[in-house]
C-alpha positions as CSV (number, residue, x, y, z in Angstrom):
1,M,135.4,128.3,165.5
2,A,135.8,131.1,168.1
3,T,133.1,131.8,170.8
4,E,132.9,135.5,172.0
5,I,133.3,136.7,175.6
6,R,130.9,139.7,175.9
7,V,130.2,142.0,178.9
8,P,126.5,140.8,180.4
9,T,123.4,143.1,181.1
10,L,124.9,145.0,184.4
11,G,121.5,145.8,185.8
12,E,119.5,148.7,186.2
13,S,120.9,152.0,185.7
14,V,124.4,150.3,185.3
15,S,125.8,151.1,181.9
16,E,129.7,150.4,182.2
17,A,132.3,148.5,184.1
18,T,135.9,148.3,184.6
19,I,138.0,145.5,183.9
20,G,139.2,144.3,187.3
21,K,141.4,141.0,186.5
22,W,141.7,138.1,184.1
23,F,141.9,134.7,186.0
24,K,143.2,133.4,182.9
25,K,146.1,134.1,180.5
26,P,145.6,133.7,176.5
27,G,146.5,129.9,175.3
28,E,145.3,128.6,178.8
29,A,142.5,126.2,178.6
30,V,138.9,126.9,180.2
31,K,135.9,125.1,181.2
32,A,132.4,126.0,180.3
33,D,130.9,128.3,183.1
34,E,134.3,128.7,184.7
35,P,135.1,132.4,186.0
36,L,137.2,134.3,183.3
37,V,137.2,137.7,184.3
38,E,136.1,140.2,187.0
39,L,134.1,143.4,186.4
40,E,133.8,146.1,188.8
41,T,130.7,148.5,188.5
42,D,129.8,151.4,190.5
43,K,127.7,149.1,192.7
44,V,128.8,145.4,192.6
45,T,131.9,143.4,191.5
46,L,130.9,140.4,189.4
47,E,132.6,137.7,187.5
48,V,131.9,136.8,183.6
49,N,131.9,133.0,183.2
50,A,133.3,131.2,180.3
51,P,130.3,130.6,177.8
52,A,132.0,127.6,176.4
53,A,135.0,125.6,177.0
54,G,138.1,125.8,174.9
55,V,141.1,127.7,175.0
56,L,141.2,131.5,175.7
57,G,142.4,133.6,172.7
58,E,143.3,137.2,172.6
59,I,142.1,139.4,175.8
60,V,140.6,142.3,174.1
61,A,139.7,144.3,177.1
62,K,142.7,144.7,179.3
63,E,142.6,145.3,183.0
64,G,141.6,148.7,183.9
65,E,139.8,149.5,180.9
66,T,136.2,150.7,181.2
67,V,133.6,148.6,178.9
68,G,130.0,149.1,178.3
69,V,127.2,146.4,178.1
70,N,127.7,143.9,175.5
71,A,131.1,144.9,174.7
72,L,133.7,142.4,173.5
73,L,136.2,141.2,176.1
74,G,137.9,138.2,174.3
75,S,137.3,134.9,172.7
76,I,137.4,131.1,173.2
77,S,138.6,129.1,170.7
78,E,138.4,125.3,170.7
79,G,141.2,123.1,171.2
80,G,144.6,124.6,169.9
81,A,143.1,127.0,167.5
82,A,143.2,129.8,169.7
83,A,146.3,131.4,168.1
84,A,144.4,131.3,164.6
85,A,141.0,132.6,165.9
86,A,142.7,135.1,168.4
87,P,143.0,138.1,165.8
88,A,139.3,138.1,164.9
89,P,137.9,139.6,167.9
90,K,140.7,142.4,167.6
91,A,139.6,143.2,164.1
92,E,135.7,143.4,165.3
93,A,136.5,145.6,168.4
94,K,138.2,148.4,166.5
95,P,135.1,149.4,164.2
96,A,132.9,149.5,167.3
97,A,134.9,152.5,168.8
98,A,134.1,154.8,165.9
99,P,130.4,154.7,166.3
100,A,130.8,155.4,169.9
101,A,132.9,158.6,169.3
102,A,130.7,159.6,166.9
103,E,127.4,159.4,168.8
104,A,129.0,161.2,172.0
105,P,128.6,164.6,170.5
106,K,125.2,163.8,169.5
107,A,124.3,162.7,173.1
108,A,125.7,165.7,174.5
109,A,123.8,168.1,172.3
110,T,120.5,166.2,173.3
111,K,120.9,165.8,176.9
112,A,118.6,168.5,178.1
113,T,115.9,166.8,176.2
114,D,116.5,163.1,176.7
115,S,116.8,163.5,180.4
116,G,113.0,163.1,181.6
117,P,110.7,165.1,183.1
118,A,112.1,165.3,186.5
119,V,115.4,167.0,185.1
120,A,112.8,169.2,183.1
121,R,110.8,170.1,186.1
122,L,113.9,170.8,188.4
123,A,115.3,173.1,185.6
124,A,112.2,175.0,185.3
125,E,111.8,175.6,188.9
126,S,115.5,176.6,189.4
127,G,116.0,178.4,186.3
128,I,119.4,176.6,185.7
129,D,119.5,175.3,182.0
130,A,120.2,171.5,181.9
131,V,122.3,172.2,178.8
132,S,125.0,173.9,181.0
133,V,125.0,170.9,183.8
134,P,127.8,168.4,184.0
135,A,126.0,165.3,183.0
136,S,126.8,161.7,184.8
137,G,124.2,159.7,183.0
138,K,123.9,157.2,180.3
139,D,125.0,158.8,176.9
140,G,125.7,162.1,178.4
141,R,122.2,162.6,179.9
142,V,121.7,164.8,182.8
143,T,120.2,162.9,185.8
144,K,118.1,164.3,188.7
145,G,121.5,164.1,190.9
146,D,123.2,166.3,188.5
147,M,120.4,168.9,188.6
148,L,120.1,168.9,192.4
149,A,124.0,169.3,192.9
150,A,123.9,172.1,190.4
151,I,121.0,173.8,192.2
152,A,122.7,173.0,195.8
153,T,125.8,175.0,194.4
154,G,123.7,177.7,192.6
155,G,124.6,176.4,188.9
156,A,127.0,174.2,187.1
157,A,130.4,175.9,187.7
158,A,131.0,174.3,191.2
159,P,130.3,170.7,189.8
160,A,132.4,171.2,186.7
161,A,135.6,172.4,188.8
162,A,135.3,169.6,191.3
163,P,138.5,167.8,189.6
164,A,140.6,170.8,189.9
165,P,142.3,169.8,193.5
166,V,143.4,166.5,191.9
167,A,144.9,168.6,188.6
168,V,146.7,171.0,190.6
169,R,148.2,168.7,193.4
170,A,151.5,169.9,194.4
171,P,154.2,167.6,193.2
172,S,155.7,165.5,196.0
173,A,159.4,165.9,196.9
174,P,161.8,163.7,194.8
175,D,162.8,161.3,197.7
176,D,159.1,161.2,198.8
177,G,157.8,160.6,195.3
178,A,159.9,157.5,194.7
179,R,158.0,156.1,198.0
180,E,154.6,157.0,196.6
181,E,152.3,154.8,194.7
182,R,149.5,155.9,192.6
183,V,146.3,153.7,192.0
184,K,143.4,154.4,190.1
185,M,140.0,154.5,192.2
186,T,137.7,151.4,191.4
187,K,134.4,152.5,190.0
188,L,132.9,151.4,193.3
189,R,135.2,153.5,195.4
190,Q,134.7,156.4,193.0
191,T,130.6,155.9,193.4
192,I,131.2,155.9,197.1
193,A,132.9,159.1,197.3
194,R,130.5,160.8,194.7
195,R,127.4,159.9,196.4
196,L,128.7,160.7,200.0
197,K,129.8,164.1,198.6
198,E,126.6,164.6,197.0
199,A,124.6,163.8,200.2
200,Q,126.7,166.5,202.0
201,S,125.8,169.0,199.3
202,N,122.4,168.4,198.7
203,A,121.0,167.6,202.1
204,A,120.8,170.0,205.3
205,M,122.2,167.3,207.4
206,L,122.3,167.4,210.8
207,T,123.1,164.4,213.6
208,T,121.4,163.9,217.0
209,F,122.8,161.6,219.5
210,N,121.6,159.3,222.5
211,E,122.9,156.3,224.2
212,V,121.1,153.2,225.0
213,D,121.8,150.7,227.8
214,M,122.2,147.4,226.4
215,T,122.0,145.2,229.6
216,N,118.6,143.6,228.6
217,V,119.3,142.8,224.9
218,M,122.6,141.3,226.0
219,A,121.3,139.1,228.7
220,L,118.3,138.0,226.4
221,R,120.9,137.2,223.7
222,N,123.0,135.2,226.0
223,Q,120.2,133.3,227.3
224,Y,118.8,132.1,223.8
225,K,121.7,132.1,221.7
226,D,122.4,128.5,221.7
227,V,118.8,127.4,221.1
228,F,118.4,130.3,218.6
229,E,121.2,128.9,216.7
230,K,120.4,125.5,216.6
231,K,116.6,126.2,215.6
232,H,117.3,128.8,213.0
233,G,120.7,127.9,211.9
234,V,122.3,131.4,212.2
235,K,123.8,133.2,215.3
236,L,121.6,135.6,217.1
237,G,123.4,138.8,216.9
238,F,122.2,142.5,217.7
239,M,121.4,143.8,214.3
240,G,118.1,141.9,214.3
241,F,116.9,143.8,217.4
242,F,118.2,147.1,216.1
243,V,116.1,146.6,212.6
244,K,113.1,145.9,214.3
245,A,113.4,148.8,216.7
246,C,114.1,151.1,213.8
247,V,110.8,149.6,211.7
248,Q,108.8,150.2,215.1
249,A,110.1,154.0,215.1
250,L,109.7,154.3,211.5
251,K,106.2,153.4,211.5
252,E,105.7,156.2,214.3
253,I,107.8,158.9,212.5
254,P,107.0,158.4,209.0
255,A,108.9,161.4,207.6
256,V,112.3,159.5,208.5
257,N,111.3,156.7,206.1
258,A,110.5,159.5,203.4
259,E,112.7,161.1,200.7
260,I,112.3,164.5,198.8
261,D,111.5,164.6,195.1
262,G,111.8,168.2,193.9
263,T,109.2,170.2,195.8
264,D,107.0,166.7,196.8
265,I,107.8,164.4,199.7
266,I,107.3,160.7,199.1
267,Y,106.2,159.0,202.2
268,K,107.0,155.1,201.7
269,N,104.6,152.9,203.5
270,Y,107.3,149.9,203.3
271,Y,110.3,149.4,205.1
272,H,113.5,148.3,203.0
273,I,116.2,148.6,205.6
274,G,119.7,149.0,204.2
275,V,122.6,147.5,206.3
276,A,126.0,148.8,205.6
277,V,128.7,146.2,205.2
278,G,132.4,146.6,205.0
279,T,134.4,144.7,202.5
280,D,137.8,144.9,201.4
281,K,136.7,146.6,198.2
282,G,134.5,149.5,199.9
283,L,131.1,150.0,201.9
284,V,128.1,148.2,200.4
285,V,124.5,148.4,201.5
286,P,122.4,145.2,200.9
287,V,118.7,145.8,201.6
288,V,116.6,143.9,204.0
289,R,113.2,144.2,202.1
290,D,109.8,144.3,204.0
291,A,111.7,143.9,207.2
292,D,108.7,144.6,209.1
293,A,107.0,141.3,207.9
294,L,110.1,139.2,209.3
295,S,110.8,138.0,212.4
296,I,114.1,138.9,214.3
297,A,115.2,135.3,213.1
298,G,114.3,136.1,209.3
299,V,116.3,139.5,209.7
300,E,119.4,137.5,211.1
301,K,119.1,135.1,208.4
302,K,118.8,137.7,205.5
303,I,121.9,139.7,207.1
304,G,124.0,136.8,207.4
305,E,123.2,135.8,203.9
306,F,124.2,139.1,202.6
307,G,127.5,139.1,204.7
308,R,128.7,136.1,202.9
309,K,127.7,137.2,199.7
310,A,129.5,140.6,200.5
311,R,132.6,139.0,201.2
312,D,132.6,136.7,198.3
313,G,131.8,139.7,195.9
314,K,128.3,137.8,195.0
315,L,125.8,140.7,195.8
316,S,123.6,141.7,193.0
317,I,122.7,144.9,192.1
318,E,119.1,144.6,192.7
319,E,119.8,143.5,196.3
320,M,121.2,146.8,196.9
321,Q,118.7,149.0,195.7
322,G,115.5,150.4,197.0
323,G,116.4,150.9,200.6
324,T,114.1,153.4,202.6
325,F,116.4,153.8,205.9
326,T,119.9,152.5,206.5
327,I,121.9,151.1,209.5
328,S,125.8,151.5,209.8
329,N,127.5,149.7,212.6
330,G,131.0,151.2,213.1
331,G,130.9,149.4,216.5
332,V,132.2,146.2,215.1
333,Y,135.6,148.3,214.2
334,G,135.6,149.9,217.6
335,S,134.0,153.1,216.7
336,L,132.7,154.8,219.9
337,M,131.0,157.7,218.2
338,S,130.3,158.9,214.6
339,T,128.3,161.2,212.6
340,P,127.2,158.9,209.6
341,I,126.7,160.4,206.2
342,L,123.1,160.0,204.5
343,N,122.6,157.1,201.9
344,A,120.8,159.4,199.2
345,P,118.0,159.9,198.5
346,Q,117.1,158.5,202.1
347,S,116.6,161.1,204.6
348,A,118.1,159.2,207.7
349,I,120.8,156.8,208.8
350,L,121.4,155.2,212.1
351,G,124.9,155.0,213.3
352,M,125.6,151.7,216.0
353,H,128.7,152.2,217.9
354,K,131.0,150.3,220.3
355,I,129.5,148.5,223.4
356,Q,131.3,149.8,226.2
357,E,131.2,149.4,230.0
358,R,130.6,152.8,231.6
359,P,129.4,154.3,235.0
360,V,125.7,155.4,235.0
361,V,123.3,156.4,237.5
362,V,120.4,153.9,238.0
363,G,117.9,154.6,240.6
364,G,120.0,157.1,242.5
365,K,123.1,154.5,242.4
366,I,126.0,154.2,240.3
367,E,126.5,151.1,238.4
368,I,128.5,149.9,235.5
369,R,126.2,149.0,232.6
370,P,127.2,148.1,228.8
371,M,126.2,151.5,227.1
372,M,126.3,152.2,223.3
373,Y,125.9,155.7,221.7
374,L,123.6,155.9,219.0
375,A,123.7,158.5,216.1
376,V,120.8,159.7,213.6
377,S,121.9,161.6,211.0
378,Y,119.1,163.2,209.3
379,D,117.8,165.9,206.4
380,H,116.5,168.7,208.2
381,R,114.7,169.9,205.2
382,I,112.0,167.2,205.7
383,I,112.8,165.8,209.4
384,D,112.4,168.5,212.3
385,G,114.6,168.3,215.3
386,K,111.7,167.0,217.5
387,E,110.8,164.1,215.1
388,A,114.6,163.2,214.7
389,V,115.1,163.0,218.6
390,T,111.5,161.0,219.2
391,F,112.8,158.8,216.5
392,L,116.0,157.9,218.4
393,V,114.3,157.7,221.7
394,R,111.8,155.0,220.5
395,I,114.8,153.0,219.2
396,K,116.3,153.3,222.9
397,E,112.9,152.4,224.3
398,G,112.7,149.1,222.2
399,L,116.4,148.2,222.9
400,E,116.3,148.7,226.3
401,D,113.0,146.9,226.7
402,P,113.2,144.1,223.8
403,A,110.2,142.5,225.0
404,R,108.3,145.6,223.2
405,L,109.8,144.4,219.9
406,V,108.7,140.9,220.1
407,L,105.2,142.0,221.2
408,D,105.2,144.9,218.5
409,L,104.5,147.4,221.4
């Protein structure tokens, strides 16, 4: 008897995944709960484990194919019965494609009415017919992001024309073409590209800069790093100080912790801080929830946990949702200065950079100090320049006098 391998529930708002790679080949023995196949969604990479022990039968969904929730991936047969049981899943998979194809026109025809009140409100306010807007939601539904993109470009024509540059790419010279490699973008990379472009298109993005003297934070860290690690089981880094400094500044400047929804501003009286983490598969942003209720040690523990999960591809979708503000640390890669892009729908993002010794004037004298450039990119539609500059100055003040962070001053 064959046991089916199906796509599990992928999480909120995630309806499909791409087959990354199979860890086993047909005919190979598998153990119960052993990882069988890697799935790539637009948020995370996850593994599907074997539902039972036996022998892997036919692989129905090949690497690179896109599959939906509960789609058949393959089957596991008992003992050596794999070859005999293998054709069954294939026969089962073929009829499933027909209803999906038949439902597609119906979904397209009703996308405007099924897309929710937010889309209807934006359509009424902008005068743009939701039916004409290119849809990216499940079952061809228009999302709020689709409507905002259409409004930002004055209609649906611009988003629809977006793929054109790829289609009209000039062919390479024969000698060059032979040395090129074309690789399909992963779901995660496609989503990163789409979201970053949407953030640039939808927001009135501006960046303000400042620099912070890291002398006192570095001295505090060097003084207590050994006893800190011994007590808390995690290294004392800089991110804990930055998260606490950001939370204090967000409390003073609430617009930075807010977002725009149509013609409304939603002020969030909680502080879920996203921390951008680079992986070999792309940038992910796990969220430290209720960071205001955590100590510096608590923040460091959470970030350390996220870092391990990100490297192992074990971050869950829930751990990357709901952030109100984001911190991106390009300094770990040597970046001296940058203009970070908003993590929509958030209204601001802090960019950390490399600590570099520079000559600065202190009390009328030139001294060598460890300095870091800070950058805050923000949505000027909701955050005024005065608020953005004040926010960054508050972060600078907290870091240059870290006792303020501990004492919540």
